[in-house]
N, C-alpha and C positions, 0 to 999 in steps of 0.2 A: 612490529608486534602484531600479533594475532588478536582479531576483536575479542571483546570481553564476553564470556560465555553467556549465553541466552536465559539459561536456567540458573546462573548466579544473580541476576538482577533480583533486588530486594522490593518486594512490593509491586506496585504498580500494575497489577491483575488485568484490570480492564484494558489497559493499553496493550500487554502481552497478548490476551485473547483476541483482541481485534486483529492484530498482526498475524497471528496464527491462523484466523478463518481467511485472512487474504491468501495465506501462503497455500492453504487447502483449495480455495476456490477464488483465484486472481480476478474474475469477472464481478465480484462483489464490487470492485472499485477500490478508489485509493483510501488512506485512513488520515483523518485530519487530527492533529493533536494539540490541544491547547492548554497551556498551563505555563508554570513556573520556569524560570531559567535553571539547567543542571538537575534536571529531574529524569534523566536517562532516556530522552526521545530518541536522540541520534545513536546512542550506546544500544537501544533496543532494535533500532533497522539493521545496524551492520551485525548484531548478535544473531539475529534471525536468518538473515543471508548466509551467514558463515557456518550454520549447523545445518541448512539445506544441502541436499547432494549436489556435486557439481555439475555443470550443463556441459553438454557434447555440443561442440561447436568447430565449423571449418576453421582451420589455422590460418590467421590473419584477416579474417572476415571481420571488418568493421562494426557489423551489426550482430555479432555472435550468433550468424544463421547456422542451423543443423544441418542444413542441405546448401549445396552451392549457391551463392548469392544471385539473385536475378538481377541486382541493378547494374545497368551499363557502365561499364568500366572495370568492373569485377570479375569479368569472365575467366581471367585467368586462374582465380580460386577454385574452378572446377577440378584442377588437377590436385590439389591440395588434399591432405588427410584431415580427419577431424581429431581433435584433442578435448580433454576436459580442462575445465577453468572453473574457478569459483563463480557462484551465483553475482552478477554485477550489483553494486550499489554505488551510484552516481550521484554527487552532489551538483545542486543547481544554484550558484550563487545569484544574489540580488541583481547584481549590476549586469547579468548576462544578457547579451543582444539576442533579437531573432535569429540573426544568421548563426550565433554560437550554439543554439538551442535547437533549431531544426537542422543544420547543415547548410552549406552554402555551394552553388555551382561556380564552377570556373569558366566563366565567360569568355575569357581570353583563348583558353584551350580550345573552347567549341569553335570559336571563329577561326582560330588559326590552322587547327588540325580536324575539327570536324568529331571532335571526340565529348562525348558528355562526361566530363570529369566532375566528380563530386566529393566534396570535402565534408565528412561525416561530421554530426553536431552530438550533442549530449543524450539527445533522443536515441540514436544510433549506438552509443555505447550503452545505454540502460536497456536495450532490448532484452528480454529474457530475465529481468531483474528487477532492481528497484531506483526509484529517481526521487532523491529525498531534497527536500526543499526546507530550510530553517526559514523563520519569519515569514511564511507564504503569505501572511496578511500585508506584507509591505512590497510583495511583488507586483508589477505592474498589470494591470488588469488585462490587458491583451496578451501577455505571455501567458497568465492564467487561463485565460479562454482558449488558448493554441493548445496548452498543456492538457486540459481535459477532453478537448475535441479528439487529441489523437490517442489518449488514453482509453478513449471510449471505442474509437474506430479500429485501434491497433495497428494504423497506418501513418507515416509520415509522408507528406507529399510537399516537395520543394519545387517552386516554378519561379522562373525568372527569364526574362526576355524571350518567351516562347518555348523556352525549354522546360521539360517537366521530369522529375525522378522522383519513385516511389520506392519505400523500404519499409519492411515489418517494425513496429515499434510497440510490441507487448511488454508492458512493465506495470508495476504497482507504484503509484503515487503517493507518497507520504509527505504531509505539510505539516509542519508545526509552526507555533508561534503564540505570543502573549496577548491575550485580548485586550489588554490594557494600551496596547500600540496602535490599535486599529482593528477593525472587524473587515472579514470578507463579505461581499455583496450575497445576499440571498439566493441569487441565481447561481453563484459558485459554489456556495456552501451545498446547497441542493445535488450538486453533481459528484462531491466524494461520497462514497459509498458508506463509509462508517466513521463516525467523530466520537472523540473520547476526551475527558478532562482529565489532567493530573495535577497533583500538588506537592509540594515537599511534604514529607513525613513530619509528623508533629510529636511521635512517640520517642523519648529518648534511644531505647532498644533497637528501634528500626534504623535510625540515624547512626548508631555506633556498629550495627551491622554492616550498613552502607561503608562506612569509613572502612572497616577492617578487611571487608573483600576488596575493595579499590585497593587498598595498601598491598594484601597479599597479590593481586595480579599484577601490581608494578615492581615489586620487590621480590618476588617469588614465583616468576611467571609460569616455570615448567611444572612446578608442584601443584599451583593452584588450576592451570588448565586441565592437568591429569584428574584432579578432584572432581572437575565437573565435566568430565568428558561422558560419562555414562548418562548423566542426565541430559545431556544434550542430545546424546544418541538416541535415548528415548522419547524425546520430543520429535526427532526426525523421523522415526519409524511410526509414531503415532500421525503424523502429518501425511506420510506416504500411504499409509493404511487407509487414512480419511479419504484421501483423493481417490483411491479405488472403489471405496464404499458408496460414494456418492450417488453413481448411477444406479445402484440396486436401492437406494433408501426410498421407502414409501411416504407418500404425502396424502395423508386424509383429507377429504372435502372438509371437514369439520375445521381442520388446522388451517386451512386457505380461508376459510370464512372469519376466523379469527384474526387474522393477518389483516384482511379487509376492513373489519369493524373496527380494529384499533385503529389504523391509519385515517378512517374516516372520523372516529371520536377526536383525534388529535388535529383535523382538519389540514393534513399534508396536502400540497397542491399535486395534481398530476398522479401518476402511478410509479414512479421511481421508487417510493418510499416502499410501497408494498413489494416490489420486485427485489429490492434490496434486502427488507426485512426477511423475504422468504429465504433467499440465496445464504444470508448469514445463519438464519436458525437451521438450514440444512447442513452448512459448514458445521455448525456447533453439534448438530445431531450426530453426525459422521466422525467428529473429533472425540464425541463420548462413546463412539462404538455401537450406538443404538441404531435399531433398524427401521423405525419410522420416526417420522416428524411429530411432535406433540405440543400442546399448549405451553409446557414448561420451557421447551426450548425457545419458543417465541418471547415468552416472559423475558427470558434471562438476555436474550440480544437486543431486546426492544430500545433500551436507553442509546445504544451506540448506534441505532440504524436509524433513529428518527430524531434525537434531540436537536439536531443541526436543521431540522426540516420545519421547525414549527415557525408559524407566524407570530409576531411581537403581539403580546398582550399588555397595553399600559395599564391596564386595573389588576394584573397579577404580578405581584413582584416576586413570586418563586422562580428559580432558575430554570431553564429549558429540561436539565435531567430530572428535576423534582416534578414539573408537571407531566413529563412522559410516566414515571413511576406512578403517579396518582391515577392516571388515566388508565394504565396497566391494570391496577388494582380495581378499578371500577369496571372495567371492560372484561377482564379475564378472571378476576378474582383473585 
């Protein structure tokens, strides 16, 4: 069955906005979604990937490369033609070993035949797509470290017994989890580009709308997909238009000062907060088809770009989102 339409997801506006912004500019970094189970986290990832245009890749290439793969052992792919395939969405299970994530080298073949034989891992499959981790807060720290390093560099390196293989690994990392089951280390939180919090809807009408749409999706799929086809196409067109307009977007000096002043007031460590906030605000401006970055764009995306970068304040019982909103009002008005 095809994924649930992105435009048919009821509510969860901030989560959908964060995912749209990373589709416009993947360099923003991953998205961390914390909240209750059954609130549409994995549904939103698959739905967004499904509405994006298909990618062109060399047929048979294990890393979805648009050009002939440069990894040793895949030279035969140079004669293959490219074809279109859906934007990949790869699930990373909690129990995955490092070899399964990064891929493994076949040492036996290297010793007996002198060939660098590579068995692709989940990072290879996720290249040019999305890597989704449910309950990321329960994932082993060294795996999370590895994923974030690869996501930032865009390259996966596998080394063993003196052999080394590299391949491109450009993907948007989406992690979800329930904060009651454990928290991520601050160093790891800071490496995710955006963070959103989702909750189960409290309004009866909203819950009824969710039930009705899911029921229609499962029991009258063809009609339901047709009903939302135009809305999904409109979102796709806006994303593609925003991607093109990013390079033309003007960034006034005063808005850069707003970004820096806000991050300074919140006490965020380093400059990753400023850079992410700037990228997210620019993607949001492009999404709105505006020609210049303004204070309003910064204000609207500040919570998702900064709430997970705050230092703990034992004297302030307000949640991180509330603290960001309060500081935004104080600094930006």
